[in-house]
N, C-alpha and C positions, 0 to 999 in steps of 0.2 A: 566858542566851542573849545578852542585851544586852551583858553584860560581854565575851562572846566576840567579838561584832561589834565592840565598841569596840577590842578588842585587835588584831583583824585590820585594822581601819581605821587604827589608829595605826601598825602595821607598814608599811601602804601608803604613808604619807607620810614615815615615818622612814627608809626604805631609800633613796629618792631624795635625802633631805637628807644621809644618811650618805655616799652616793656623791659628792655635790657637795663635802662638806667634805673627803673623801679626795682629790678631784681637785686641791684647792688646797694641801693639806699635802704637802711632799715625802716621798719614800719613805725609809725608814730603812735607809740603808746607810753605807758607810765615809765618803763625802764629806759627808753630811749631819750625821753625828755630829762630823766634824771641824769643820764650820762651827758647830754648836752649842757645841762646846768653846770655840772662839775668841770667838764673840760673848758667851757667858756669862761667860767669864773677863774679857774686856775691860770689859763693863758693871760687874761686881763690882769690879774693881780701879780703874775710873775714879771710882767713888763714894768708895772709900777714898783715892785720890789727891787727889780734890777736897777731901775733908774734912780732909786733913792739911795744906792750904795754911796757911802763916804769913807774914803775917796771913790770916785767913780770907777766901776769895774773891779772894785775890791772883792766883790762876789760875782762870779761868772754867771751867765744867764742859765746854764745848765743846773747849777746850784740853786738859782732863784726859782726856776721851774720846779725843781724837785722839792724844795721847801714848801712852796705853795700847795702842790699836790699832796704832800705829806700832812700838811695842816688841814686842808679841807676834807681829806678822806679819813682823817684820824689815825693814819698810820704812825705818826709821832717820831719817825726817824729823822735825824738831821745831819746833813753833810757839812754844816758850818756850826761853830758855837754860837749859840743864841745870845750869849752875853757880849759877844763881839759886834752884834748888829746895833744899829742905832735905834732910837725910840720909835721912829716911824715905821722901820721894818718890823720891829717886835709888835707894833700895833696892827700891822697888816696881818701878821700870822694870828694875833689874837682875835681879829675879826673873822678870819677864815675858819678858825676852830669852831666858832659859833654857827657860821653860815653852812658848814658841812654836817652839823649835828643832826642826827635822825629825827630827834623830837622837833627841832626847829623846822625841818623840812616838812614834817607831817602836818604842821599847823596851816600852811597855805593850802594843802591838800583838802584839810577839813573844811577850810573857808570857801574853796571853790565848789566842793560838793554842796555846801550850804547854799551858795548862790544859785547852783544849778536847780536844787529843789525849789527854790523861790521862783526862778524862771519858769520852771515846769508848772507850778501851781498857777501862774499867771496865765499860761497858755490853757490850762484846764478851765480856769474861771472865764476866759474870753469865749472858749467853746461853749461852755453851758450857757452863757449870756446870749450867744448866737443862736443856740438851739431853742432858747425860749422866745426869741423874736418870731413874728409871723412870717411864714414863707411866702414869697411872691413868685410869680411865674418867671421873673428874671433870674431866680436863684437856681433853677433846674440845671442850667448848663455850667454852673460854677463848679470847678474841680475840687475834689476832697482836700482838705488841709492835711497837714502831717498828722494832727491829732485825730482827724476823722478817719484817716486811712488806718491809723493804729487801732482805733476802736473796731473798725470794720474787721480787721484781722484777728481781733480778740474773740470773735464770735465762732463758735464751732460749726463746721460744715457737716451736716448729717446726710448729704446726698453724695459724698465722695464714695467711690467704689472701695470696698474692703474695710469700710468703718461700720461697725455695729454699734447702734446707740446703746445696747445693753451690755456690750463687751467690757470687761474690766480694763481700766487704763486711766485716762484723765477725767477730771470732773466736767460738768457741762460748761463750766467757765474757762476751760482750757483753751488757750489760743492754738488754732490749727492753721497752718500756712495755706494760703490760696495758691495752688500751683500754677494758675493761669495768670498771676500778677507778674508783669514784666518788671522786676525791680531794676535791672540794668538799664532800662530806657530812660529812667529818671534818676539822675544821680543826687538829686536834692531831697527826694521823697523820704528817705530814711536818714537824712543827715542828722536829725535830732534824736534818733532812737538807736543809733549804732552803739553797741555795748563796748566797742573798742575805743570809744572817745573817752579818753582818760582825764586829761586836763584841758578840754576844750578843743582838742585837735581831732580832726576827722581821720577815720580809718580808711585804708585802701580796700579795694574789693579783695575777696578772698581768692581771685584768680591770680593775685601776686604773692601767694603764700610761700611759693618756692623761691626763697631768696637766699642770697649769699650770707646775709646776717638776719636769720629769721626771728631772733629775739623772743622765742616762745617760752623760755624758762627751763629749769632743770627738770627733767623727767616729764616734760609735757609733749604731747604730740602736736607737731607743727601743722597738721591738717585740721585741727579743731578750732571751732569758733562758736560763739554764743549766738550768733545771728541767725534768725530763721531761714535766710536764703541758703544756709549751708546744710540744712536738715532736709529729710525727705518725709513726705506725709505718712508713709507706711510705718514710720516709728510710733505714731500716735494712734490712740483709740479713745472712744468716749464711754464713760460709764456713769452711772447714777451714784449720788453721794451715799445712798443707803446700802450700796454694794461694797463700799470701801472696806477691805479687810484691815482689822486692827493689828498693827505691826508692833514689835517691841519697842523700836525706837521712834515710834510716831505717837504724837498726843494731839488732842484737840484743845490747844492751848491758846488760840487767838482771842478768846473772850477776856483774857487778862488785860489786853491792849485795845481791842475793838470787838464789836459783835460780828462773829463770823463762824461758820462751820468748817473753815479751812483747817488744814493739817500743818504741823511743824514736824519735819524729819530731821535727821542727823545734820550737824553743822548749820543749824538754824535755817533750813530751807523751808519757806512758806510756799505752799501749793494748794490747789483746789479753791483759789480765790477768784471772785468775779472781778471785772475791771473796776467797779466801784469800791470793792474791798481792797484791791491793789492801791487805790488812791488813798484810802484811809491808812494803810500800811505805810505808804510814802509820807503822810503826815506825821506819824509816830517816828519814823526814821529821821525825818527832818528835825524834830525837836531833840532827838538823841544826838544828831551830829551838832546841833547849835550848842547844846549843853556841854558836849565833849570838847568843842573848839575852845570854850572859855576855860574849862578845867585844864587842858593840856597846856594852853598859853600861860596860865598862872603857875602851873607846876614847873614849866621851864624857867620862867622868870624868877620865881621865888628861890629855887634851888641855886640858881646863878648868883642872885643878889646876896642871899644868906652866906653862900660859899665864899664869895669874894670878900664880903665884910668880915667874915669869921677868920679865914686864913690870913688875908692881908693885915687885919688889925692885930691878930696875934703875932704875926711876924714883926710888925712895926713895934709892938710893946715888948715882946720877950727877946727876940734874937735879931735885932736890926743889923748886927755886925756881920752876920752870915751873908746877906745879899750885898752889903756894901763892899765886901772883899772882892766881888765881881763888878763894882761899880754900878750897882743897881739900886733902885728905890725899894725899900722893904715892902711897902704896901702894894706896889705895882707887881713885884715878884709873887707876893701871896695871891693877888687876884689872878695872875696868870696861872698859878699852880691850881686854884680852884676851877677855873674854866677848863683847863687841860684835864683835870680829873673828872669832872662831869661829862665831858665829851669823849672821855676815854682815849685821849691822844698820848699822853706820857711826855709831852714836850715840857721842858723845864728851861727857865732862864739861868738857873744855876748850872755851873759846868759839872758839878758832881751829882746832879739830879737830886734825889732824896737821901743820899748817903749822909749828908750833913745834918739831917733831921732824924737820923735812925734812933735816937734815944729821947725823942719827944712824943709823948702820948697823944696830945690834942691833935696835931696836924696829921698823924698817921691814922687816927680813928675817923677824923672828919673827911679826909680825902678818901679813906676806904668807903665811907658811906656815899660820898659823891660818885665814886666809880660804880657802885652797885645801882644807885638811883638814876644814873644817866644811861645805863645800858643793860646789863644782864638782868637786874631785878626791876627794871622799869615797868613791865607789864604787871608784876605783883604789886609794886607800890601804887600804881595807877588804879588797879582794881580795888585795893584796900581803901583808898580815898573815896571812891565812888560808893563802895559798900558802906563806909562810915557815914557819908552824906545821906544815904538811903535810911540808915538806922536812926539818925537824929532828926529826920524829917518830922515835923509836927503832924499830929493826927487830926488837926482842925480841918474843917471844910475849906476848900480853896487850894489845897496842896495835892489834890488827887492827880492833876496833870504832871506835877513835879515827880510824884512817886512812880507813876506809870512810866515816865521817861527814864528814870533811874533804873526801874525794873527791866525795861527793855534793853538798856545798855548792858546790865549784869547778866541777862539771859541770852542775850544775842549780840555779843560784843563785836564779832567779826563781820557783822553787817555794817558797822559804822567806823571801824578803826583796825589798822593792821597789827598793832602791837597790844591789843586788849583781847584776852582769851577767856573762854569759859572757866568755871571755878575748878573743875576736875583738871583741865590742862594747866591751869595756873598753879595748882598744887604740884603737879608733876614737874612743872618747870622749876618751881622753888626747890623741890627735892633734888633734882638733877643738878642745879648749881651748887647746892650745899655739898653734895657728894663730890663733885668735881673739885671744888675749892678745898674740901677736906683732904683730898688726895694730894694736891699741891702742898698744902699746909704740912701734912705728914711727911711728904718727901723731902721738904725743906729741912724740917727738924732732924729727921733720921739721917739724911745724907750730909747734914752739917756737922755730925760727929767726926772729930778729927780735923775739921777745917779751922785753921788758927784764926783767920779773919772773923769768923762768926763766933767761935768759942770765946773770944775775948770780950764779947758783949755780956752784960748781966743776964741772968736767966729770964727775967720778966721781959726785958726788951728784946731778947732773942725770940721769945714766943710771939710777941707783938709784931716784930719785924717779919717773922715767918707768915703770919696771918696777912699782913699787908702785902707782902710779896705774892702770895697766893691769889689775892684778889686782883693784883695789878698785872700778873703775868698772863692772864687769860684774855685781858682786853685793856686794862688801865695803862700799861706801858712803863710805869715808873719802876725804879729799882732802888732798894735800900742798902744793897751790898753790891760789890763789883761783880757783875755777871761772869766775867771771864775767870774769876777765882773760884767759882763753884765747881762741884764734882761733875764729871762727864755724865754720869747717870741722871743727875738732876737736870742737866741741860737737855738730855734726850726727852725727859719728862716735860720739860717746858716747850719743847718743839711740838709734841703731841697735843698738849693743852692749847697752845696758840692755834694749832690747825682746827681743832674742834671748838674754838671759842664761840663761833656763831651758830653751831649746830643746834643747841637747846632751843633758842628762840626761833631759828629758822625752821626747823622740823615742825615745832608747835604752830607756827604761822601757816605753814602749808597744810598740815594735818587738819586745821580748823577752818580752812578756806571753804567758803560756801560751794564753790564750783571746782572743789578738788577732783571729784570724780570725772567731771567734764574735761578737765586739763589733762588727766592721764588717760582718759578714754576707757576707764574701768569703773564698773558700778557694782557696789557691794550688794550681797544678798541680804534679804530681810526675812527673818524667821518669824512666822505668825505665832501668836500666844497659844493657840490651840493646835499644837503640832500633833500629828498622829503618833499614838503610842505604838510600841512594838517594832519600830523601824530599826533596822540594823545600822548603827552608826559606827564609824571607825573611832578608836579611842583617841585620847588627847595626844599621845606620842605619835600616832600614825598621821594625825592631821598636821602636826608641826613638822613632821618630816615631809609630807606632801608639799606643804606651804613654803618652808624655808630651803629645804634641800633640793626638792625637785622644781620648785618655782611655780607650782600649779596655782591657778587662780580660783579654781572651784572649791574654795575652802567652805567648810560646812557650818560655820558659826558666824554670827555678825561680828563678834570681837576678832576672830581671825581675819575676816574680810577687812576690817579697819586696820589691822596691823599690817596688812599688805601694802597699804598706802604709805605708812612710815618706811617700810622695808624698801618700797620702790624709790621713794624720794631720797633716802639715804644712800642707796646704791648709785643712783644717778648723780647725786651731788659729789660723792666720793670720786667717781670716775671723772667727772668734770674738773674738779679741783686738781686732781693729780696731774692732768695734762698741763695746766697753766704752771703749776710749781716745777714739774719735770722740765719743761722747755726753758722756763726762766733760769733754772739752775745750769742747765746745759749751756746756754748762750753767755751767761755771765762768767762761768767757769772757763770758756774759750777766750772771752775777752780779757780775763784776768790771768791768763797763763804766764805772760812775762813777769807779773808780780809774784806769782806761785814759785817761779824758779828762784828768785831771790830770797823770799820768805815763805817757805811751805807751811810753816806752823800757823802764822797769822792768816794766811790766805787758804787755809784748809777747805776741803769741800764741805765739811760739817759746818764750819763757820758761814759759808755761803748759804747753805741750806737754812740754817738758823735765821739768817738775815731775810731771806726771801719768804720764809713762813711767817715771820714777824710782820712783814710788809703786807702779805696777802691776807693775814688774819687781822690787819689794821691794829696791831698791838703796840709796837713801838720799842719792845725790849731788844737790846743789841749787845753782842759781845765785845763791842768796841774795838779800838786798835791801839796798840802800844804808842804812848806819846801823844795821843789825840783825845780830846774830850768829846768829839763828835761820835756818831754811830760808825760802825765798821764800813758802811757804804760811802762814808766820806773819803775813804782812801782808794776808791775804785776809779776806773776810767769813766769818761762822760757817757760812753754808750751803755755801760753797765748801769749807771744811775738813771738813764732814761728808761731802760727795761724795768728796773725796780719801780719807778714811778708808774709805769703801765700796770705792773703787777698790783701795786696799792690801789690803783683806780678800779681794776677789775675786782680785787678783793672787797672793796667797799660796797659793790653791787651784788655780791653773791647771795645775800640774805633777803633780797627785796622781791616783792611780787612783780610779776612781768606786766600782764594785762588782765588775765582771767582771775580777778579778785574784786569782790564787791566793794571793798573799803578804798579802792582806787578808781572806781568807775563812776561815771555820772549816771544819775537815774534814768532809766529808759524802759520801754515796754519790751524790748528784747531780752533784758535781764529777767523779767517776770516770765517770758516764754521759756528761757533757758531753765529756770527752776521747775516750771511744769513739765518740761520734757525730761529733765533728769529724774523726776519722780516716776514718770511713766516708764523709762528705761529700766529703772531699778525694779519696779513691780514686773515688768516683762521678764527681766532676768530672774526674779524670784520664782515667777510661775514656771519658767522653763526648767530652772533647777529643781523645783518641786516635782515636775513630771519625771525628770531623769532619776530622782533618788527614790521614786516609788518602788515598793517591792515587786518582784516578778508576780505577774498575775493579778496585781491590784486593779489594773484597768481592764 
């Protein structure tokens, strides 16, 4: 009896302790695994890098850690001259550049999702085989399997109070939660269906959502989750398929991929599907993920190999004297250039970076192409490759599955990959990048007037150098002219461009997220095609004033509703970034106060801001320090270097999906449930809005 009381007593204080610990530990999702990978890899490689110093301790551990973090995050800043490192240390940085590249990291994600689909199909096959077997009396008491439980929950409950079978809402196949099911009593029952399982790691219960490190993402509500346990049945209602109102952004397009009467709404949300149709949709998605895994892997390998051979071979054949002045192998220097350009790091084995190659057309154009292909225009390049494969596909029988798969990838790219966008958004991304790079290019050429260092270049090379610098300053990190010698106005422009470097891809990624509305807790209105005539609508100007200035969410058009998501994400991202940059500048300025007293020009606040923004944007451009070939941060105190390393680590993760993103989730029934509920909530909001806007006396 005493032992029993002791056990109860221990559970009494262990549970609060466990809750306290769980409140401090971040949840296991895609972003936390991403952080863990970067931190663990940096720490391990920094020890190796430090131990390989020759002579020993010629590079301090703080510098070793900073260099490893800078390489894997793509920040590109260096506190020591790379030419002074031995070949092994240079090889460590070379490997880290590739290990931290976004395209490389996306390949294991695709592979894991592919294996998850295969595992899920095996479970479905086993269940079907089990259902075909004759049932014996002994089978009655066997509890439901995970798959059986899922199918049971996919059936609508017409007996629940408040649910009208004829009420508009979800289709008959819509999953409705059984409120009597005690999910908390069986921790393993939903283990295979939790939407927060990103790379094979289980999610914790939503009761632990109030955390010190919630990791919910920019602009996302921390109390939202895709799991059915977090919803209430009164959000849902049942309706017949024949009563579905045709909305502007809804089409019955599933027949292109499989036979179904389901609907496809904005951001490629499939809803109105039965469990069997969901399984067929999973089969199409599996083929798309499988094909994309091969395409992305070949894309990454081919650009790296061609780039290394091209730049390395050119440097070996044309200008071997340039790297040999730094005691380097020409081919190795060129290969390092190519990899650094493709991963958008900006690290260079040459002390003068690209200044020594400012009058050479081939390396400037080739590295400029690698910069675009590896980051800013990667979604555009990838979609163009897939579109080309679809166009050249033979029309002969036997290629139908291949065509359907490519069509699915092109029509619904965000269901399978984070950095592949629909056609319209891809064109917007391309246009945005052209405009931003054009501004940088024009700024370089205009503000170079009167700059002796730039004006001494021939006109053709000056234009080419301006183009390359425009491509590099937003993410590439290289420089063809001494940055500190540029005009102050151009440096301010570069700070702004480095800050917004990730925004075009970031905003496009979040605006095309399938669960964008769920993550923000805001659902767009849908205008029906047969809108009643004669209704008094506010003008475009009034709607914009209400939406942008007053912050009203009750916008009156679908387009304005969609623009609200972009506005919300941008506002949240800007406020979130400012805090990191402002605090980093503050602490570094305090730490560098002794240096500022002796050299206020070199340690000016603007130079510190420039370095911090470059690290946070993972760019790598630096104003440098007089008498040193390393970045400006190489002359800082140790604590400042560690702060800047943390800034680079945080900046590397600002453009990534957190958890509520189809492209980083494993397939599960709760994802299907989330799509169905989103559609119901949007229709409910549309109906409510339609009642509110009815003219007086209409009802």
